[in-house]
N, C-alpha and C positions, 0 to 999 in steps of 0.2 A: 607524423604517425598516421598510417592509413587504418581506419577502423574496419573491422570485418563486417561484411554484409550478412546479417543473420538470416537463416532459412526459417521462414514462417509459413504456416498453412493458409489456405484460402487467399483472401485479398488483404490480409494483415500487412501493414507497411507503415513506416514512420510518417507522422504528420508534418507537413511543411509549416513554416512560420505563419503563412497566410491562413492555413487551416486552424492553427492554434489561436490566432487572433480572432477569427470568426467565431470559434467555439466560446472563447472567454468573453467576447463582447455580447453575443446574443444566443449562444447555444447551451450554456451551462445552466442547470437548475439550481440556482443559488439558494432558493427557499428550502428545497429538500436537503441540501447540504447543511444549511443552518439547523434544520430540525434534527439531523443526525448528530450534530455537535452539541445539541442542547442538554443532553443527559450523559453523565451525571453533572450536577452543578460544579463549577470551578472554571478556572481560566486556562486557556490552551495556547500552545505555541505551534506555529506552522512552519513549513520549510518547502523551498522550491529547488528542484534539480533542473538546470537549464538544458544540458545537452550531453550528459556523460555517456550514454549508450548510443544515441542516434547520431551524435556529431552535428546535430542541427540546433543552432542557437543564434541569437542576435550577436553579430560580430563585435559590437561595442562592449559586450559583456563577456568576452572570451576569458577574462581572468576569473570568472565565476562559473564556467561551464561544468566543472567537475565537483564542485563543493556545494553542500547544502546552504542555500541562502535562507537564513533564519528570520522569521517575521514574528515578533512578539509584541507588537503594538496595535493589534486589532482584537476587538472583543466580539465581533460578529463576522461570520464567514462572508457575508455580503461586502464587508469592507476589504476583503482580499482582492476584489475585482480590479482596482487600479494597478496592483502589483502584478496580477496575472496578465493584464493587457500590456503592461510595460515590459516585463521580462520574458513573456511567451515561453513558459517552462515546458520541459519534456515531461515532468511529473510534479504533482502537488501532494504534499504529505501533511499529516498532523502528528503532533507529539502525543503519544498515549498517556504521558504523565499528566496528572491534574495538579494545578498550582493554586494556592490560596490567593495570591496576588502577583500578577506579572509585573506591576509597577514596583512592588517591593523586591521582586526577584531581580529586576534590572538594577535597582539601587544597590542591592547586596552583591551584585556581580555573580549571581548563581550560574554555575556551569550546568546547563541543562542536561548534558550528557552524563553528569555524575550528581544528580540532584537528590538521590535517595536519602542522604543524611541531612538535607536541608529542612528546616522547620516549615518551609513554605510548600514542601512536597506533601500531597494528600493521598497519593496512590497512583496506580497505573492500570490501565485497561489491559486485560489479558487477551491475547490474540494468537492465532495460528495461521501461518502463511504457507500455503501449498503452491509451489511453482512447478510447471511441467518439466523444466530442465532437470529437476531433482529425481525424476522417475527413471528407473533403469529400463531403457527401451530395447526391445528385441531387435530393432532395426538400427538404431543410432548409438546404442551402448549407454554407459552411465555418464554422470556429469563430468567425471575425470577425463573420459575419452573425448567428450565434447569440448572440454577446455583445451585439450591438446590440439584439437583442430581449430581452435579459436572460434568455436561455435557454442560457447557456454550458455548463451541465452536463446539459442535456437530450440524449436520444438516442432513436433508433428501432430497430426490428428490423433494418433494412437496415444501419445503422451498426454494430450489435452483431455481425452476421454478417461484415461486412467486417473489423472489428478482430480477430475470432476467426481469420479466414483469414490476416490479416497475422501474428498471433502464431504460427501454425503454420509459415508460410514463414520467419519470422525465426528460430524455434527450429532449423529444419533448416539454415539458413545458418550460425548460430552453432555448430552441432554439428560443422562442418568444422574449427573451430579449437579448441573446448573440449569437454570430455567430461562434466563434471558439471553438467548443466543441469536446471532444474525450471521448470514452468509453474504459475502460480497464477491462478485466477479471483479477481479483486479485489473482486467485487461489482457492478462495472460493466463493466470491461474485463479485461485480462490483464497479468500481470507475467511476465517471463522472467528467472530468477535464474541467475547463473553462480557456481558454487562452486569452480572450479579454483583451486589455490593461486596460479598465475601471475596470474589475474585480480585477486586481492586485492592484489597488489603493484603494480598499474598506477599510474602517476603521474597527477596532475591533468591534465597536458598530454596524455598518452596517452588518457585517458578523454574529454577534450574532442574529440579527433580521431575517436574511435570514435562518439561521440554525433552529431557533424556528419555523418559518413559515412552512418549508418543513418537519420538524420532525413530525408534526401532521398527515402527510399523507403518509410518506415514512419511510422505515426502515433504516434511515441514522444515522450515528454517529455524533451527534451535535458537539462534540469536534473538529472533523476534519473540518467541514464547518465553525465553528466560529473562527478557527485559534488557539484554545488552543492546539490542537495536530497538529504540523506542519509537521510531518513525514508521508510519504506515500510510498507504495511499488514502487520500480523501475521497469518499464516495461522491459521485456526480462530477468529479474532475475528469480530465482527459489523460489517458495513458498515451503519451506522444510517440512512443516507440512502435505502437501497433495501431494507432488511430481508433481507439475504442474508449467508450465511456465506462468509468468505474461505477458499477451499479449493484445495489442489493438484489439478491435473488431469493425469493421465498423457497423454503425447503421443498414444498410439493413440486416446484418448477425445475428443480435442480437436475434431475435425471435427463431431461430433454433440452437443457440449456446449452446453447452453442455460442461461439464467438460472433456469429452472424445474426444473433437474436436482435430484433428491432430495438429493444431497450438499450442495447450496447453500441449500436452503430450510430455515430453522431451525424447530424445533418450539416455537412460542411460546404 
């Protein structure tokens, strides 16, 4: 199977295995990633995607290239480093679910994808994922048209700027209800995270209603907000499809933030 070469703006391009190795050996800010994961208290699961979209991955792990490689035996982000240097993933994610004990979850054979009914499940971080390909572009059409051209993950400057605008408006709207909000540049689009305790306790039904309501006005991925897709990119990791660092962006900086911002361009 020949993978499509996605059309990306600027100098965005997939990171080579050498780039990934250099980043995870000496370029990633593990301390800041650890701080991000320190709240709320609870144990987390991580996952790696090796080469699903870029087609770049260590050949000895070809059987893992398209599936999430779950890591549930580390209690500190810094302990991820050996895994990242070994597998050189295209993307690094964390499970937004909070677990009382991962050791107990492994012993009980908890299915992390369906953990809501488990006594070890403590809640899930609420998040909104805005991607530029979900924007209806006057030049490139909607996501259905892009998929027909096998360019479903392509985007242009217009789409990036529109999804950035939507992220700002969404953040401001959400701030009327919640107080602990953070924006993250995902490498392509933006994530809005909600860390209020009330948001962690939302039920699946409540999350579904929230997702449906905001999907009418924003280019969000409903699966993420509803809780169906629990994984989200780990801040300070590398988005291997575009060679950009996943970084938090303060709300006052958002209007002028671009994918060539020095905070997002890794030194490879």
